[in-house]
Every structure is written in structure tokens, then in C-alpha cells.
PDB file of N, CA, C and O in Angstrom:
ATOM      1  N   MET A   1     -13.711  32.704  -8.799  1.00  0.00           N
ATOM      2  CA  MET A   1     -13.247  32.176 -10.065  1.00  0.00           C
ATOM      3  C   MET A   1     -12.964  30.673  -9.977  1.00  0.00           C
ATOM      4  O   MET A   1     -13.276  29.922 -10.901  1.00  0.00           O
ATOM      5  N   TYR A   2     -12.371  30.243  -8.860  1.00  0.00           N
ATOM      6  CA  TYR A   2     -12.064  28.818  -8.740  1.00  0.00           C
ATOM      7  C   TYR A   2     -13.319  27.965  -8.592  1.00  0.00           C
ATOM      8  O   TYR A   2     -13.305  26.794  -8.969  1.00  0.00           O
ATOM      9  N   SER A   3     -14.398  28.519  -8.055  1.00  0.00           N
ATOM     10  CA  SER A   3     -15.628  27.725  -7.950  1.00  0.00           C
ATOM     11  C   SER A   3     -16.151  27.382  -9.337  1.00  0.00           C
ATOM     12  O   SER A   3     -16.726  26.311  -9.534  1.00  0.00           O
ATOM     13  N   LEU A   4     -15.960  28.273 -10.296  1.00  0.00           N
ATOM     14  CA  LEU A   4     -16.358  28.001 -11.674  1.00  0.00           C
ATOM     15  C   LEU A   4     -15.483  26.892 -12.260  1.00  0.00           C
ATOM     16  O   LEU A   4     -15.979  26.010 -12.961  1.00  0.00           O
ATOM     17  N   LYS A   5     -14.188  26.940 -11.973  1.00  0.00           N
ATOM     18  CA  LYS A   5     -13.274  25.903 -12.448  1.00  0.00           C
ATOM     19  C   LYS A   5     -13.654  24.549 -11.851  1.00  0.00           C
ATOM     20  O   LYS A   5     -13.643  23.533 -12.547  1.00  0.00           O
ATOM     21  N   HIS A   6     -13.989  24.540 -10.565  1.00  0.00           N
ATOM     22  CA  HIS A   6     -14.396  23.295  -9.895  1.00  0.00           C
ATOM     23  C   HIS A   6     -15.622  22.705 -10.577  1.00  0.00           C
ATOM     24  O   HIS A   6     -15.634  21.524 -10.923  1.00  0.00           O
ATOM     25  N   SER A   7     -16.661  23.529 -10.774  1.00  0.00           N
ATOM     26  CA  SER A   7     -17.884  22.983 -11.366  1.00  0.00           C
ATOM     27  C   SER A   7     -17.675  22.554 -12.804  1.00  0.00           C
ATOM     28  O   SER A   7     -18.242  21.555 -13.245  1.00  0.00           O
ATOM     29  N   ASN A   8     -16.869  23.300 -13.535  1.00  0.00           N
ATOM     30  CA  ASN A   8     -16.629  22.947 -14.931  1.00  0.00           C
ATOM     31  C   ASN A   8     -15.864  21.628 -15.032  1.00  0.00           C
ATOM     32  O   ASN A   8     -16.210  20.781 -15.856  1.00  0.00           O
ATOM     33  N   LEU A   9     -14.849  21.443 -14.223  1.00  0.00           N
ATOM     34  CA  LEU A   9     -14.085  20.196 -14.278  1.00  0.00           C
ATOM     35  C   LEU A   9     -14.894  19.014 -13.767  1.00  0.00           C
ATOM     36  O   LEU A   9     -14.759  17.906 -14.288  1.00  0.00           O
ATOM     37  N   ASP A  10     -15.724  19.225 -12.768  1.00  0.00           N
ATOM     38  CA  ASP A  10     -16.578  18.142 -12.274  1.00  0.00           C
ATOM     39  C   ASP A  10     -17.593  17.751 -13.347  1.00  0.00           C
ATOM     40  O   ASP A  10     -17.861  16.567 -13.552  1.00  0.00           O
ATOM     41  N   GLU A  11     -18.149  18.734 -14.019  1.00  0.00           N
ATOM     42  CA  GLU A  11     -19.119  18.456 -15.089  1.00  0.00           C
ATOM     43  C   GLU A  11     -18.435  17.761 -16.267  1.00  0.00           C
ATOM     44  O   GLU A  11     -18.989  16.821 -16.838  1.00  0.00           O
ATOM     45  N   THR A  12     -17.246  18.214 -16.629  1.00  0.00           N
ATOM     46  CA  THR A  12     -16.499  17.568 -17.711  1.00  0.00           C
ATOM     47  C   THR A  12     -16.204  16.118 -17.357  1.00  0.00           C
ATOM     48  O   THR A  12     -16.323  15.231 -18.202  1.00  0.00           O
ATOM     49  N   SER A  13     -15.825  15.882 -16.123  1.00  0.00           N
ATOM     50  CA  SER A  13     -15.557  14.525 -15.664  1.00  0.00           C
ATOM     51  C   SER A  13     -16.804  13.653 -15.760  1.00  0.00           C
ATOM     52  O   SER A  13     -16.722  12.484 -16.138  1.00  0.00           O
ATOM     53  N   ALA A  14     -17.949  14.217 -15.421  1.00  0.00           N
ATOM     54  CA  ALA A  14     -19.211  13.458 -15.468  1.00  0.00           C
ATOM     55  C   ALA A  14     -19.611  13.150 -16.913  1.00  0.00           C
ATOM     56  O   ALA A  14     -20.116  12.064 -17.199  1.00  0.00           O
ATOM     57  N   ILE A  15     -19.390  14.090 -17.810  1.00  0.00           N
ATOM     58  CA  ILE A  15     -19.808  13.907 -19.203  1.00  0.00           C
ATOM     59  C   ILE A  15     -18.819  13.037 -19.977  1.00  0.00           C
ATOM     60  O   ILE A  15     -19.221  12.103 -20.671  1.00  0.00           O
ATOM     61  N   LEU A  16     -17.537  13.342 -19.858  1.00  0.00           N
ATOM     62  CA  LEU A  16     -16.518  12.595 -20.597  1.00  0.00           C
ATOM     63  C   LEU A  16     -15.873  11.569 -19.682  1.00  0.00           C
ATOM     64  O   LEU A  16     -16.310  10.419 -19.636  1.00  0.00           O
ATOM     65  N   ASP A  17     -14.859  11.962 -18.969  1.00  0.00           N
ATOM     66  CA  ASP A  17     -14.227  11.125 -17.948  1.00  0.00           C
ATOM     67  C   ASP A  17     -13.197  11.954 -17.199  1.00  0.00           C
ATOM     68  O   ASP A  17     -12.929  13.098 -17.564  1.00  0.00           O
ATOM     69  N   ILE A  18     -12.624  11.380 -16.160  1.00  0.00           N
ATOM     70  CA  ILE A  18     -11.677  12.104 -15.312  1.00  0.00           C
ATOM     71  C   ILE A  18     -10.404  12.444 -16.070  1.00  0.00           C
ATOM     72  O   ILE A  18      -9.775  13.466 -15.795  1.00  0.00           O
ATOM     73  N   ASN A  19     -10.017  11.604 -17.017  1.00  0.00           N
ATOM     74  CA  ASN A  19      -8.815  11.884 -17.805  1.00  0.00           C
ATOM     75  C   ASN A  19      -8.983  13.146 -18.644  1.00  0.00           C
ATOM     76  O   ASN A  19      -8.061  13.955 -18.740  1.00  0.00           O
ATOM     77  N   ALA A  20     -10.142  13.315 -19.243  1.00  0.00           N
ATOM     78  CA  ALA A  20     -10.408  14.516 -20.041  1.00  0.00           C
ATOM     79  C   ALA A  20     -10.405  15.755 -19.153  1.00  0.00           C
ATOM     80  O   ALA A  20      -9.880  16.799 -19.542  1.00  0.00           O
ATOM     81  N   ALA A  21     -10.984  15.644 -17.977  1.00  0.00           N
ATOM     82  CA  ALA A  21     -11.012  16.785 -17.052  1.00  0.00           C
ATOM     83  C   ALA A  21      -9.599  17.161 -16.611  1.00  0.00           C
ATOM     84  O   ALA A  21      -9.277  18.345 -16.506  1.00  0.00           O
ATOM     85  N   ALA A  22      -8.761  16.168 -16.355  1.00  0.00           N
ATOM     86  CA  ALA A  22      -7.381  16.430 -15.950  1.00  0.00           C
ATOM     87  C   ALA A  22      -6.613  17.118 -17.078  1.00  0.00           C
ATOM     88  O   ALA A  22      -5.873  18.071 -16.836  1.00  0.00           O
ATOM     89  N   ARG A  23      -6.789  16.638 -18.304  1.00  0.00           N
ATOM     90  CA  ARG A  23      -6.129  17.282 -19.450  1.00  0.00           C
ATOM     91  C   ARG A  23      -6.608  18.710 -19.615  1.00  0.00           C
ATOM     92  O   ARG A  23      -5.813  19.606 -19.898  1.00  0.00           O
ATOM     93  N   MET A  24      -7.900  18.929 -19.440  1.00  0.00           N
ATOM     94  CA  MET A  24      -8.474  20.264 -19.566  1.00  0.00           C
ATOM     95  C   MET A  24      -7.868  21.228 -18.539  1.00  0.00           C
ATOM     96  O   MET A  24      -7.669  22.408 -18.827  1.00  0.00           O
ATOM     97  N   ALA A  25      -7.579  20.717 -17.348  1.00  0.00           N
ATOM     98  CA  ALA A  25      -7.003  21.544 -16.284  1.00  0.00           C
ATOM     99  C   ALA A  25      -5.490  21.690 -16.418  1.00  0.00           C
ATOM    100  O   ALA A  25      -4.870  22.490 -15.717  1.00  0.00           O
ATOM    101  N   GLY A  26      -4.901  20.907 -17.329  1.00  0.00           N
ATOM    102  CA  GLY A  26      -3.460  20.960 -17.491  1.00  0.00           C
ATOM    103  C   GLY A  26      -2.711  20.126 -16.474  1.00  0.00           C
ATOM    104  O   GLY A  26      -1.512  20.317 -16.269  1.00  0.00           O
ATOM    105  N   HIS A  27      -3.414  19.196 -15.834  1.00  0.00           N
ATOM    106  CA  HIS A  27      -2.785  18.320 -14.856  1.00  0.00           C
ATOM    107  C   HIS A  27      -2.164  17.124 -15.573  1.00  0.00           C
ATOM    108  O   HIS A  27      -2.717  16.629 -16.556  1.00  0.00           O
ATOM    109  N   THR A  28      -1.027  16.667 -15.085  1.00  0.00           N
ATOM    110  CA  THR A  28      -0.361  15.532 -15.715  1.00  0.00           C
ATOM    111  C   THR A  28      -0.920  14.190 -15.257  1.00  0.00           C
ATOM    112  O   THR A  28      -0.672  13.165 -15.892  1.00  0.00           O
ATOM    113  N   SER A  29      -1.668  14.192 -14.164  1.00  0.00           N
ATOM    114  CA  SER A  29      -2.341  12.978 -13.711  1.00  0.00           C
ATOM    115  C   SER A  29      -3.725  13.362 -13.196  1.00  0.00           C
ATOM    116  O   SER A  29      -4.058  14.543 -13.092  1.00  0.00           O
ATOM    117  N   THR A  30      -4.515  12.355 -12.880  1.00  0.00           N
ATOM    118  CA  THR A  30      -5.878  12.601 -12.419  1.00  0.00           C
ATOM    119  C   THR A  30      -5.970  12.819 -10.914  1.00  0.00           C
ATOM    120  O   THR A  30      -7.030  13.189 -10.410  1.00  0.00           O
ATOM    121  N   VAL A  31      -4.879  12.595 -10.192  1.00  0.00           N
ATOM    122  CA  VAL A  31      -4.901  12.647  -8.724  1.00  0.00           C
ATOM    123  C   VAL A  31      -5.362  14.014  -8.216  1.00  0.00           C
ATOM    124  O   VAL A  31      -6.293  14.088  -7.413  1.00  0.00           O
ATOM    125  N   ILE A  32      -4.733  15.082  -8.666  1.00  0.00           N
ATOM    126  CA  ILE A  32      -5.088  16.429  -8.209  1.00  0.00           C
ATOM    127  C   ILE A  32      -6.490  16.791  -8.674  1.00  0.00           C
ATOM    128  O   ILE A  32      -7.254  17.411  -7.934  1.00  0.00           O
ATOM    129  N   THR A  33      -6.826  16.405  -9.890  1.00  0.00           N
ATOM    130  CA  THR A  33      -8.163  16.710 -10.423  1.00  0.00           C
ATOM    131  C   THR A  33      -9.234  16.063  -9.565  1.00  0.00           C
ATOM    132  O   THR A  33     -10.225  16.706  -9.219  1.00  0.00           O
ATOM    133  N   MET A  34      -9.044  14.799  -9.219  1.00  0.00           N
ATOM    134  CA  MET A  34     -10.036  14.106  -8.392  1.00  0.00           C
ATOM    135  C   MET A  34     -10.079  14.652  -6.976  1.00  0.00           C
ATOM    136  O   MET A  34     -11.154  14.800  -6.394  1.00  0.00           O
ATOM    137  N   LYS A  35      -8.923  14.950  -6.429  1.00  0.00           N
ATOM    138  CA  LYS A  35      -8.859  15.372  -5.028  1.00  0.00           C
ATOM    139  C   LYS A  35      -9.438  16.768  -4.814  1.00  0.00           C
ATOM    140  O   LYS A  35     -10.079  17.020  -3.793  1.00  0.00           O
ATOM    141  N   HIS A  36      -9.222  17.669  -5.755  1.00  0.00           N
ATOM    142  CA  HIS A  36      -9.581  19.066  -5.521  1.00  0.00           C
ATOM    143  C   HIS A  36     -10.674  19.622  -6.436  1.00  0.00           C
ATOM    144  O   HIS A  36     -11.328  20.601  -6.077  1.00  0.00           O
ATOM    145  N   TYR A  37     -10.882  19.033  -7.588  1.00  0.00           N
ATOM    146  CA  TYR A  37     -11.794  19.645  -8.554  1.00  0.00           C
ATOM    147  C   TYR A  37     -13.012  18.786  -8.882  1.00  0.00           C
ATOM    148  O   TYR A  37     -14.141  19.267  -8.790  1.00  0.00           O
ATOM    149  N   ALA A  38     -12.810  17.554  -9.253  1.00  0.00           N
ATOM    150  CA  ALA A  38     -13.925  16.689  -9.646  1.00  0.00           C
ATOM    151  C   ALA A  38     -14.455  15.976  -8.410  1.00  0.00           C
ATOM    152  O   ALA A  38     -14.261  14.774  -8.231  1.00  0.00           O
ATOM    153  N   ILE A  39     -15.127  16.744  -7.565  1.00  0.00           N
ATOM    154  CA  ILE A  39     -15.515  16.233  -6.253  1.00  0.00           C
ATOM    155  C   ILE A  39     -16.557  15.116  -6.314  1.00  0.00           C
ATOM    156  O   ILE A  39     -16.686  14.345  -5.362  1.00  0.00           O
ATOM    157  N   GLY A  40     -17.289  15.019  -7.398  1.00  0.00           N
ATOM    158  CA  GLY A  40     -18.298  13.969  -7.508  1.00  0.00           C
ATOM    159  C   GLY A  40     -17.802  12.715  -8.204  1.00  0.00           C
ATOM    160  O   GLY A  40     -18.563  11.763  -8.373  1.00  0.00           O
ATOM    161  N   GLU A  41     -16.548  12.698  -8.607  1.00  0.00           N
ATOM    162  CA  GLU A  41     -16.024  11.578  -9.403  1.00  0.00           C
ATOM    163  C   GLU A  41     -15.992  10.266  -8.636  1.00  0.00           C
ATOM    164  O   GLU A  41     -16.372   9.234  -9.190  1.00  0.00           O
ATOM    165  N   LYS A  42     -15.560  10.266  -7.405  1.00  0.00           N
ATOM    166  CA  LYS A  42     -15.501   9.012  -6.631  1.00  0.00           C
ATOM    167  C   LYS A  42     -16.890   8.399  -6.481  1.00  0.00           C
ATOM    168  O   LYS A  42     -17.059   7.186  -6.609  1.00  0.00           O
ATOM    169  N   GLU A  43     -17.870   9.236  -6.212  1.00  0.00           N
ATOM    170  CA  GLU A  43     -19.241   8.735  -6.086  1.00  0.00           C
ATOM    171  C   GLU A  43     -19.740   8.183  -7.416  1.00  0.00           C
ATOM    172  O   GLU A  43     -20.403   7.147  -7.450  1.00  0.00           O
ATOM    173  N   ARG A  44     -19.422   8.877  -8.517  1.00  0.00           N
ATOM    174  CA  ARG A  44     -19.829   8.376  -9.841  1.00  0.00           C
ATOM    175  C   ARG A  44     -19.176   7.033 -10.126  1.00  0.00           C
ATOM    176  O   ARG A  44     -19.828   6.134 -10.657  1.00  0.00           O
ATOM    177  N   GLN A  45     -17.898   6.878  -9.781  1.00  0.00           N
ATOM    178  CA  GLN A  45     -17.207   5.611  -9.999  1.00  0.00           C
ATOM    179  C   GLN A  45     -17.809   4.498  -9.147  1.00  0.00           C
ATOM    180  O   GLN A  45     -17.971   3.374  -9.621  1.00  0.00           O
ATOM    181  N   ASN A  46     -18.140   4.804  -7.893  1.00  0.00           N
ATOM    182  CA  ASN A  46     -18.772   3.805  -7.022  1.00  0.00           C
ATOM    183  C   ASN A  46     -20.125   3.382  -7.565  1.00  0.00           C
ATOM    184  O   ASN A  46     -20.469   2.201  -7.515  1.00  0.00           O
ATOM    185  N   ASN A  47     -20.894   4.328  -8.081  1.00  0.00           N
ATOM    186  CA  ASN A  47     -22.201   3.998  -8.654  1.00  0.00           C
ATOM    187  C   ASN A  47     -22.057   3.118  -9.885  1.00  0.00           C
ATOM    188  O   ASN A  47     -22.858   2.204 -10.086  1.00  0.00           O
ATOM    189  N   LEU A  48     -21.050   3.378 -10.713  1.00  0.00           N
ATOM    190  CA  LEU A  48     -20.812   2.522 -11.878  1.00  0.00           C
ATOM    191  C   LEU A  48     -20.462   1.100 -11.450  1.00  0.00           C
ATOM    192  O   LEU A  48     -20.919   0.133 -12.058  1.00  0.00           O
ATOM    193  N   LEU A  49     -19.656   0.978 -10.407  1.00  0.00           N
ATOM    194  CA  LEU A  49     -19.297  -0.356  -9.919  1.00  0.00           C
ATOM    195  C   LEU A  49     -20.514  -1.105  -9.378  1.00  0.00           C
ATOM    196  O   LEU A  49     -20.611  -2.324  -9.522  1.00  0.00           O
ATOM    197  N   LYS A  50     -21.429  -0.384  -8.765  1.00  0.00           N
ATOM    198  CA  LYS A  50     -22.640  -1.017  -8.234  1.00  0.00           C
ATOM    199  C   LYS A  50     -23.534  -1.541  -9.344  1.00  0.00           C
ATOM    200  O   LYS A  50     -24.312  -2.471  -9.131  1.00  0.00           O
ATOM    201  N   GLU A  51     -23.427  -0.943 -10.538  1.00  0.00           N
ATOM    202  CA  GLU A  51     -24.293  -1.315 -11.647  1.00  0.00           C
ATOM    203  C   GLU A  51     -23.747  -2.477 -12.466  1.00  0.00           C
ATOM    204  O   GLU A  51     -24.416  -2.958 -13.380  1.00  0.00           O
ATOM    205  N   VAL A  52     -22.542  -2.931 -12.147  1.00  0.00           N
ATOM    206  CA  VAL A  52     -21.958  -4.042 -12.892  1.00  0.00           C
ATOM    207  C   VAL A  52     -22.775  -5.299 -12.608  1.00  0.00           C
ATOM    208  O   VAL A  52     -23.007  -5.658 -11.453  1.00  0.00           O
ATOM    209  N   ASN A  53     -23.199  -5.947 -13.660  1.00  0.00           N
ATOM    210  CA  ASN A  53     -23.985  -7.164 -13.510  1.00  0.00           C
ATOM    211  C   ASN A  53     -23.122  -8.359 -13.884  1.00  0.00           C
ATOM    212  O   ASN A  53     -23.061  -8.759 -15.046  1.00  0.00           O
ATOM    213  N   ASN A  54     -22.462  -8.917 -12.889  1.00  0.00           N
ATOM    214  CA  ASN A  54     -21.721 -10.151 -13.107  1.00  0.00           C
ATOM    215  C   ASN A  54     -21.976 -11.080 -11.929  1.00  0.00           C
ATOM    216  O   ASN A  54     -22.618 -10.696 -10.951  1.00  0.00           O
ATOM    217  N   LYS A  55     -21.475 -12.288 -12.028  1.00  0.00           N
ATOM    218  CA  LYS A  55     -21.743 -13.288 -10.995  1.00  0.00           C
ATOM    219  C   LYS A  55     -21.165 -12.927  -9.639  1.00  0.00           C
ATOM    220  O   LYS A  55     -21.669 -13.377  -8.611  1.00  0.00           O
ATOM    221  N   PHE A  56     -20.120 -12.127  -9.625  1.00  0.00           N
ATOM    222  CA  PHE A  56     -19.429 -11.842  -8.384  1.00  0.00           C
ATOM    223  C   PHE A  56     -19.894 -10.572  -7.704  1.00  0.00           C
ATOM    224  O   PHE A  56     -19.454 -10.281  -6.592  1.00  0.00           O
ATOM    225  N   ALA A  57     -20.770  -9.805  -8.336  1.00  0.00           N
ATOM    226  CA  ALA A  57     -21.197  -8.516  -7.771  1.00  0.00           C
ATOM    227  C   ALA A  57     -22.137  -8.677  -6.616  1.00  0.00           C
ATOM    228  O   ALA A  57     -22.581  -7.684  -6.039  1.00  0.00           O
TER     229      ALA A  57
END
């Protein structure tokens, strides 16, 4: 059952954002959601940072 919760929250995080996934799980912050459920979130955030096109990137 928890594997379904993990995939659903990770997918929600990918589609909307980590805040929406945390609210969906009933978490008061994103820390637990990122650490235990949205396992792909850190990689998604790193990829977004790599795509920033500014002079300092």
C-alpha cells in the first residue's frame, strides 16, 4: 500500500510541485515528503537549476 502512496506523491510532485504533494499527504512541511515519498524531487530540482539560462550559470 505504501508503494502506491510513494509513486502517487512522487508523480504529484512532478506534475504540480512538492508543496502540493506535501499537502496531499497531510504533511505540514515538505521535508518528510521529499525525504521519504517524492524520491525524484531532488533530481528534478537539480535539472531545473541546470536549465537556468543566465550569465552566472
